[in-house]
N, C-alpha and C positions, 0 to 999 in steps of 0.2 A: 227474580225467583230465587230462592235459596236452592243452590245445588247441593248434592249429597256430599261432595268434597268440602264445600264450605261449612255445612252443617257439622261434619266430623272435625273441623278444625277447632270448633268451639268446645268448651268443656260441658260436662253434663252438670248441671246446677241441681244441687239437692238442699232444700229449704228446710231448716228448723222451724217449722210454723209456730208452733206454741210461744216461742221466745218473743215473736213479733206481735202475737194477740196479746200477750201480757204486757208488753212494752205499750201499746195502743191503749189498753184498759187503764193504765196508770197516768198515761200522758195526755190523752185526748179528752176535751171538755166533756162533761157529764150531761150537758144539755143535748146531745144527740139521742132521739128518741123516736120509736115507731108511734103509729097512731093510737097504740094502745098504752103508751107511756112507758114502754119498756125500753132500757138503755140499749143504743146500738153504736156506741162510741167505739168499743174494740174492734168490731167488724168495719166499721168506717175506716178507722186508721189501718187496718190488716189490709183492706181493699186498696188504699193509697199505696201501702208498702208494695203490694203486688204489681201495682201499675208501675211504680218507679223502677222496681228491679226489672221488669219486662221491658219498658221503654229504654232503660240503660244498656241492657244486654242483648236485645232481640233474640233471647234464649229460645232454641227449637227444641231441646230435651232438657227436661226441668221436672222435678217432682217435688211434693211437699209433704212432710211427715208431722203429724200431731201426737202428742202425748195424750193418752186417753184417760189414765187414773194414776193417783197418787199412791194407790195401796194395793194394786193387783199385779204388778210386774214380778219377774221371777226374782229381782233383787229383794223384795219384801219377803219372799220365801226364805232367802239366805239371812237376812237381817230385818227382823220386823219393824225396827226404827228407821230403816231407809226412808228418808224425806219425811220423818214424823214431825219434823219442826215446821212444816208448811201447813197452813190452814187449807181445808178444802175450799175449791172455788165456789163462790157463792152461785146460787141459782140463775141469777142475771147474766153472770159471765159463762156459765156452762151453756146457756142458751146461746150466747154469742158465738162460742166455739163451734157449735153446730151450724150456725149459719155461715162461719168463715169456711168450714170444709165444704159446704153447700156451694157457696161463692167461688171457690177455687175450682171445683169440679165444673160449674157452669161455664166458667171462662175457658174450659179445656185442659186443666192441670190435673195430672195423676196425682191422687190424694192417698196416703196410706196412714193408718192407725191400727192399735191392737191393744188389747187389755193387758197381754202378758209382755210384750215388748214395748220399750220406750221408742219415741221418735229417734233418738240417737242409734238405737240397734237397727231400726229400720233403714236409716241413713246408711249405717255400715253395711247393711245386705246390699242395698242398691249400689253403692261405691264398689263393693267387692264384684258384683255381677258386672257392672260397666266397665271396671278396670280390666276384667278378664276378656272383655271385646276390644280392648287397646284404647279406651276412652280416657280422658283426663277428667278430672273431678274438681268441682269447685263447690264446698261446703258453705252455705249461707247461713251464718250464726254468730252469736257472740260468746259462745259457751266453749271453754278451753277443753272440756272433754273431747269435743269433736276434732281438735287439732291432731289426735293420734291417727286420724284418718288421712292425713296429708302425706303423699308419696311424691316421688320426683315428677315434676310436671303439673302437680295439684296445687289447690289453693284454699285457705280458710279465709273467709271473708265476712267481717263484723260489718254488715251494711250500713247499720245506723251510724256508726262511728267512722265509716270509710276506711277501715284498716283491713288491709289485704296481705297475707302473708303466704309465701310458697315454704317449702320445706326448711330453707335457711332461715327465712324470716321467723318461723316458729321457734327455731333454735336461738336466735337473738333475741326474741320477745320473751319467751317463757323459761330460756336457760337450759332447756333440755330438747333433744331431737323429738320430733313427733312420736317415733315409736315408743318413748320413754315416758310419755304423758301419764299413762296409766299407772306406771310404777311410781312417778312423782307424786300424783294425787294420793297414792295408798300411803306414803311417807308423811305427807303434810296434811293429809286429811281434806275433806271439802265441805266446809260449813253449810254451803248452799243446799248440798243433798244430805246433810247430817251424817257424814261418814267421817267417824274419828280417825285420826292418823297417828303418830307418834308423837306423844308431848314433847314439845321442845324442838321438834324438827320442823323448820320454816322452809320458805322457798329456797334461800340461798344454800342452806345445809342439804337439803334433798337434791338440789341441783349439783352440789359438789359431790355428793356421795354417788350420783349416778353418772357424772363426768368422770369419776375414777374407776367404778366398778362396773358400769355399763348396765346393770339391771337390778331390780329388786333381789332376786335371786342369788346374785353374785355378791350383794352387800351381805346377805346373811350366811352364805358361803365363807366369807372371807372377814368376819367380825374382827379377828384379832389384828388385821391392819390398820383399822380406824384410827387407833391411838397414835399412830405415826403421821396422820395426814395433816396437812395446815388447814384445819377447820376449827374454827371457834368452839370450845367445849370438847374437843376430841376425846380427851383421856376419859370423860364420862359419857360420851355417846354411844359406845358400844353396849354398855351396860343397859342404858336407856333402850336401845334397839332390841336388845336381847329380851328385856321385861315385857316388852310391848309387841313382841314377833306376831303373836296370834291375831292381835288387832289388825296389824299391818298386812297379813295374809288375808284376812277377811275382808279388809278395804279393797285390796287387789282384786278380789272376785267381783266387787261392786264397780269398780273404777273402769273395768276392761269393757269392751263392747262386744256383745254378741251379734252375730251377723242377722239374726232375726228372719233368716231367709224363708222359714216355713210359714211366716206370717204375711209374706208378700205376695201370696197367691200363685197360681200356676204359671202365669205368663206376665210377670211383673214389667210395666212399661215405663218409660220416662219421656215418651214422645206426646208432645202437645197435640190437641184436637182443636175444632172450632166451638166445642161446648154445645150449649143448647141456648140460643137467644131468646126464645119465648120464655122459658123458664127462667132465666137470668132476669128479664124484665119484671116477672112476676115476684121474685124475690127482692128486686130493689124498690119495686112498688110497696111491698110489704114493709120493708126498712125505712121507706120515706127518703130515699137518697136522691139528690137533686141531678139536673142534667149533666153539670161538668163531669162528676166521677162517673156517672153512668155512660157517657160518651167515651170516656178514656177505657172503661172496662170492655165496651163493646169494640173500640178499635183493636184492643189486645187480642179479644177473642177472634175477630176477623183477620187478624196479621197471622194466625197460625196456618192459615191457608196459602200465605205468600211464599 
């Protein structure tokens, strides 16, 4: 039986669920269908991912967060073109997102989503709440945005690629410290989210600037120093940064994470339960999933009581 001491020696796992649903949607064969001929490949792949994650970690405290909308987050209010480069999820994928949420709940995992806050913000809120209780955090994602949540003792884990970084690993891999990630993305921009940065400022230049100045604010407070730095194109860089300061400041509002705490409910939890076995069976019957995956899911649901 898992003791409280053993449980608290584990990190709290916070899962960026939408990323893994999308990966399954694009990677799983499209012959997965329910009895009505509707695609089930994304939910099948997501179910396998959850099983693999729980089997590898035996996580006792874990939560999954989903993105609910591409157009209604508070970032769209700041910048209407935020994520405008992405096509809306087709109906057959939206349906599977709903099934993925149900599946996670029914095997006993706390599930979070909100129209105003993105999964990243909800994860930030859960991270802050559990860190205040003295817990270590492991963010399960492949999204570099969430690297900014890594404090001492925490980890960022790209599960699909088996890349796991602590704070020092983030610094080595991305070239900046975790607390500089939002400033870094404000300088470079983030094409995935349609966030413009400063033209001509790539990852190496952004890392060099933040390595010297420490923060975006300090870069703009000390622009006159840039010409003397050993950075390629340094003599023109200050003028370029000055010209595009408004864009960089706007980007910084988008790349930072809000803790989304008011969207987490009155008593946010990360504690697994045994879920609902009968309802899980009904869902799996409807999806047409076979015995091997069904048994794995029930083992994980049952293991929450161990």
